[in-house]
N, C-alpha and C positions, 0 to 999 in steps of 0.2 A: 502496499498501499504509498509504504511510504514513498516508492519511485515517480505516484501517481498528484501530490501533493508534497511538497516538505511542508511547509511552512502556511499549513490556509487559515485565515480566519474563523472567529465565531464566536457571535455575537446572541445574549440573549432579548428577545426581541417580546410585545406585547400583540401581537394583531388583535381586533373588533374587537378586542376581552381575553383571549386566548392569550395559553403561555405561544413560545414559539422562539425557531433558530435559526441567523441569517448562518451561510456558511461561506466566505467566499473566499476565491480560490490567489497564492500568492505569486507574483512572478514565476514561481515558479512550474505552474505549473505545467504537463505535459502538452502539446498541439493538439492532440487527436480531441482534446473539452472541452477547446476556443473560449476559452474565457468562465466558461461556464460555473457556476453559482448555486445556490440549491437554498432554498426557504422552504421551515417545515411546522406546519401549526396541524395545536392541538385538536379538533379538531371536535365545538361545544358541546357533545353527545357522541354516542359512537352511532356507526350510519350500519347497518348491515343490508345485505344484498345478494341473495343465495345461498344463504349461512355463510358466508363470510361477514368479520364484525373492521372497522375498518372504524382507523384509529389517529390519524392524521390524514392530514393536508399538507401534499409534495405537488413542491411547483422548481423546474428548473429553467431556470434564465441566462442575460450573458450581464458580468457582474457589473457591468458599467448601469444596465438597468433597472435586475429587480428590485432596488427597495422601492424606489417608486411607481411599480407593478403590485409587491406585496401589499405599498401601503391604501390599495383603494381596497383590498380583496376584506366582504363582507361573508356574515355565513345569515340563513334566509335557515327560517322553518318548516 
């Protein structure tokens, strides 16, 4: 795993009242990931679909836009 991204930056956030984590790649991220960053947000309640349960919303976007996109996320009932 260390050859993928040696010095990533992780931040704790709150998005739409939910616990969230933002992972920003460092400059040593391998080119194949193309500056990909990730945000992980805990759903307000567990989502169930076809016998599966989902606890987190996970979104990938480029590191220059992920924060502005993540700030627009709203969960609805």
